[in-house]
N, C-alpha and C positions, 0 to 999 in steps of 0.2 A: 156606300155605292163611291165608286170610283169620280174624282174629285170633288167631293161634294163638301159643305163647309157647314159647321154648326157649333152653338152658342156655348162657350166654356162654358157659362153656369147653369142652362135650362136645358142642355143638348136638345134643342131646338131648331132644324133644319132652314139654314139660310139660304144657302146654295146648291143647284146639283144641276150640273153639265151634263147633258147626254150625250152617247158614244156615237148618236146620229149626228149632232151640233159639230163633232169634231172630224166627222167623216166629210161632212157635207163642206164645214170649210179647209177641209185638206183640197178634197176634190176642185174648188171653186180656187181657191190660192193658185194653183196648179195650170186652171184655165187661163187663170188673170195673167201667168208669167207665159204661155204659150201665144196670148193678146198682145201680151205688150212686146216680143219677138217680132210679131208679124208685121206689128205696129211700127217699129223702128226698121223693119227689110226693105220697107215698100216706099215708093216713094210720096209723098205728102205734099210736095209745093211744083212747082215749075220756075224756074227762070231765066230772064230775058238779061242776058248780060251782052253789050255793046253789037246788040242782034243777033247773039245766038242764044238761041233756049236749050235749056236742059232739064229734065226732072231731076230731083234731087232728094233725101230723106229728112228726116229730122236732124239729124246729123249735119247734113250738107246746110239746112238753111239756119240752124246755129253759126256756121262757118261765114255762109253772108251775113247774117246779124253782123258778127264780127269783123268782118269786114268793112261795113258800112260803119262805122265807129259806134257799135251797139255794145259792148265788152262785158257791161253788166250786166243786161237783158239777157247776151247769150248765156253766161256762166248760171243768171240766177233759170233760165230755163230748162239749162241741162240739167243741175242738181234737181231740179223739182221733177220735170218732167221723166229723166233717165233714173240719176245715177241714187236719187232715195227711193223711190218706187222698186227700183230693183234689187235695191240691199234689203226691202220689208220683204219682196215676194219672196227672195231666197234664200232669207232666214225664218222665215214662218215654215217654209217647206224643211228647211234644215232639222228643224224642232219639230212638227208636227209628223213628218212620216217618221222619225223611232219611235216617239212618245205613243202613235196607235200600234206600232209594233211589240210595245212593253218596255222600249229600252229607253233610258235619259242618253241623251247625246253631251259629247265632250263639250266644255265651256257655254253648257247650259244655259244657266244665270247672264255671263257676260253679253249672248245671243241678246235673250228677251231684254235687258238694258238696252241692247245696240236699237231693235223694233222699236219701243218705245222713246228714244231719242228721237229715230228719222222719222215717224209717225207723222208728227204735225208739220213737215216738212217736206212730205210729200204730198202737194197739191195739185196731182196731174190734173182732176176735171179746171180749175181755176188758171193754171200755166196754159193748156192748151187754147181755152179762150183768149188769154191774153197773148199769146203768140199769133193766133189767129187772126187777131184784132189789128195787129204791129203789120204782117204780111199783106193784108186787105190794104193798109194804109200803104204800102210800098208798092202801089199798084203796078209803078212803070218797073220796078224792079223782078217782080214774081206775084201769084194767083195760086191760090189753095185746088190741088185737086184732088175733085168727089170720086176716094175712090179705095182701093182695099184698106190704104195706110189711115184713112181718114174715119172709116167704117170701123176700125180695129180700136183706134183712139175712144172712138165712143162709145163701143162696148166695152173697153177697158176702164171706163171713167165708171158704170153702170156696177162691174165685179166692184172694182174697190169701194164703191160705195159700200158694198156689202161685207167685204172684209177688214174694212176699217170698225166695222160693228163688233166684231169679234176679239175679246180683251185678253191679250196674253198672258196677263197675270194668271188666268184661270188652267196656265199649264205648268203652274206651280205647284197646285192644288194635285195636280194627275201626279206631276213626277214628285211628291210626298207620296204618295199610296203607291207608285212605281217601288220607291224606294223603302217603303214599311214591309211589301212584301217579300223585298228580296231578303231583306233585316231578319223577316220571321222564317228563312230557310238555311241561315248560318247555324251551324252546331252549336257556338255561343249563345246565338238567341235560345237555343233550345235549354239550356243550363240556366238562363234568367239573367242572362244580361241585359243591361238597359240596350235598347234600340237605339240606331244612329239617326241623326237628321237629316234629311234628306237635301235637295237641294234648294226647294224650295223656303226650306224653315232656316237654312244658312243664308238665302236672300233676304228674307226677311231678319 
């Protein structure tokens, strides 16, 4: 079974991810990426500087935080609400879409390790609350706009909560299955040559 894991001693089935799960997580990741772009494209705060008001996006709010002397807060919010979630979503799609088609993409192991590295730092739900609290305290400078961007961030928080439940290490097992099927079709394999280790086995 594709992506299944069995005990090497007794052969008992330990784990069997379904193809439906892979389809769902791919669709949800793609939807989360589109929602992420919407959240970044529309204004989320209205700034009041020297009597002049202007609506701005999250990036603009980060610039305002930086100009107010809160550089560390601006950097932390940027990394946790923009950089790391974007890396995780795009990296997941980079491996999910080819794997669904039965192809292991280049740098497969490196991309999966990158996902595992950035995942703990992509705390968009926590940092979203933090920036909103910060902005609310800056009432003389800005206030939150309850429109498309804010609702998109709310939807994105729910989507990411589901996406992070998917263990990317499962893809190593699926990649091994793909590699085994390809090796089985090589002429050398028909003559009894030992199969090459798949990318998942190499990573482990």
